[in-house]
C-alpha positions as CSV (number, residue, x, y, z in Angstrom):
1,M,19.2,206.6,123.1
2,V,23.1,208.2,123.0
3,T,25.3,208.0,119.6
4,E,28.6,205.8,118.9
5,S,29.9,209.8,118.2
6,D,28.7,211.0,121.9
7,I,30.5,208.2,123.2
8,N,33.1,207.5,121.2
9,K,34.1,211.6,123.3
10,E,34.6,210.6,126.2
11,S,37.7,208.2,126.9
12,P,37.5,204.2,127.1
13,G,38.4,205.6,131.2
14,L,35.6,208.2,131.5
15,E,33.7,205.7,130.1
16,D,34.2,203.1,132.7
17,Y,33.8,206.0,135.8
18,L,30.3,206.8,134.0
19,E,29.3,202.9,134.5
20,T,29.9,202.5,138.2
21,I,28.4,205.8,138.7
22,G,25.5,204.9,137.1
23,Q,25.6,201.4,138.7
24,L,26.0,203.2,142.1
25,S,23.8,205.6,141.8
26,K,20.8,202.6,141.9
27,S,21.4,200.7,144.4
28,E,22.9,203.0,147.1
29,A,20.6,206.3,148.3
30,E,24.1,208.5,147.4
31,T,27.4,207.6,144.8
32,R,30.6,208.6,147.0
33,V,34.0,209.2,145.6
34,T,35.0,207.1,148.8
35,R,32.5,204.1,146.5
36,I,33.9,204.5,143.3
37,S,37.3,205.0,144.1
38,E,36.5,201.1,146.1
39,E,34.0,200.0,143.3
40,L,36.9,200.8,140.9
41,G,40.4,199.2,142.5
42,V,41.9,202.5,142.2
43,K,42.8,205.7,144.0
44,K,40.3,208.2,145.7
45,P,42.4,211.4,144.3
46,S,41.8,208.8,140.5
47,V,38.1,209.3,140.7
48,T,38.2,212.9,142.2
49,S,40.4,213.5,138.7
50,A,38.5,211.1,136.7
51,V,34.8,213.2,138.3
52,K,36.2,216.7,137.2
53,R,36.6,215.4,133.7
54,L,33.2,214.4,133.9
55,K,31.7,217.4,135.3
56,E,34.1,219.9,133.3
57,K,31.8,217.6,130.6
58,G,28.6,218.2,131.6
59,L,27.9,214.4,132.4
60,V,28.3,214.9,136.6
61,E,27.5,217.2,138.8
62,H,30.1,216.9,141.8
63,E,30.8,220.0,145.1
64,S,34.1,218.7,147.2
65,Y,32.8,216.3,149.6
66,G,29.2,216.1,147.8
67,P,27.7,213.0,145.9
68,V,28.2,212.2,142.6
69,V,25.4,212.8,140.3
70,L,24.9,212.3,137.0
71,T,23.3,215.2,134.5
72,E,20.5,213.7,132.3
73,R,23.3,213.1,129.6
74,G,25.5,211.4,132.0
75,R,22.2,208.8,132.6
76,R,21.8,207.9,129.8
77,L,25.8,207.5,128.7
78,A,26.2,205.4,131.4
79,E,23.7,202.9,130.3
80,E,24.8,202.5,127.0
81,V,28.0,201.8,128.1
82,A,26.1,199.2,130.6
83,R,23.9,197.7,127.3
84,R,27.1,197.6,125.3
85,H,28.8,195.8,128.3
86,Q,25.7,193.3,128.7
87,I,25.8,192.5,124.9
88,L,29.1,191.6,125.3
89,F,29.1,189.9,128.7
90,Q,26.3,187.3,127.1
91,F,28.0,186.9,124.1
92,F,31.0,185.8,126.2
93,T,29.4,183.7,128.6
94,E,26.7,182.1,126.9
95,I,27.8,182.1,123.2
96,L,31.6,181.6,123.5
97,G,31.3,179.5,127.2
98,L,34.3,181.5,128.9
99,D,33.9,182.1,133.1
100,E,31.7,185.0,134.2
101,E,35.1,186.5,136.0
102,L,37.3,186.1,132.1
103,A,33.8,187.3,130.4
104,D,33.0,190.4,133.0
105,R,36.9,191.8,132.5
106,D,36.9,191.3,128.0
107,A,33.2,193.0,128.2
108,C,34.6,195.7,130.1
109,Q,37.9,195.6,127.7
110,V,36.0,195.4,124.4
111,E,33.0,197.7,124.8
112,H,34.2,200.6,124.4
113,Y,35.4,200.9,120.5
114,L,32.6,198.1,118.8
115,S,31.2,199.9,115.9
116,E,27.1,201.2,116.5
117,E,26.6,198.6,113.5
118,T,29.0,195.8,115.1
119,L,27.2,195.5,118.4
120,E,23.7,195.6,117.4
121,R,24.6,192.7,114.5
122,T,26.1,190.5,117.9
123,S,23.3,191.8,120.2
124,K,21.1,190.2,117.3
125,F,22.9,187.0,116.8
126,V,23.1,186.2,120.7
127,D,18.8,186.4,120.8
128,F,18.5,185.0,117.6
129,L,20.9,181.7,118.8
130,L,19.2,181.9,122.4
131,S,15.8,182.2,121.3
132,C,15.6,179.1,120.5
133,P,12.9,176.8,121.6
134,R,15.3,174.0,123.3
135,D,17.8,174.6,126.4
136,K,20.6,175.3,124.7
137,P,20.7,175.6,120.8
138,V,22.2,172.8,118.4
139,V,25.6,175.2,116.9
140,I,26.4,176.3,120.4
141,E,26.3,172.3,121.9
142,N,28.3,171.8,118.7
143,F,30.8,174.6,118.9
144,E,31.3,173.8,122.4
145,H,32.2,169.6,120.5
146,Y,34.6,171.1,118.3
147,F,36.0,173.4,120.8
148,T,37.0,170.7,123.0
149,H,37.8,168.2,121.0
150,G,39.1,170.2,117.4
151,E,36.9,168.7,115.7
152,R,33.1,168.4,113.9
153,S,30.8,166.2,116.0
154,E,29.3,163.1,113.3
155,E,25.5,165.2,113.9
156,M,27.2,168.9,113.2
157,E,30.0,167.4,110.0
158,S,26.1,166.1,108.5
159,R,24.0,168.9,109.2
160,C,27.0,171.2,107.8
161,G,26.5,169.6,104.2
162,A,23.1,170.0,104.2
163,F,23.3,173.5,106.0
164,W,25.6,174.4,102.9
165,G,23.5,172.4,99.9
166,E,26.3,170.0,99.6
């Protein structure tokens, strides 16, 4: 597993390139600068510059006009960034109830800055809440009510007293 210190050595922008290259390499035979440019919505010279830096760091292999190929270390780092993104995306959509577009955008921003401990606690919290045998855990339903109405539901009010030992 790639450690937090490995990830922090890379800039958020380079991590985004790695994540994109990793995603494209899973779905396409070859990952080219043009496709990376299209996927990230940036100009090809920006991609070429980023790929050059990734190559200098030993994270990709690339020759002019050829495919961009992740090294083993680059693949592990790309997978770790994608894992961070997925955990945050799931937290934002399934726990906080954000729409997918906003959740995706925010996950992309936050994924670069969380400590490993915070990320792991977030992951376990999501797993804990979503492993409830009901379709939607009561706490999430009650949070939605609280968010919408600015007050706890009667059911939640009675549960909170019991929860806090009152």
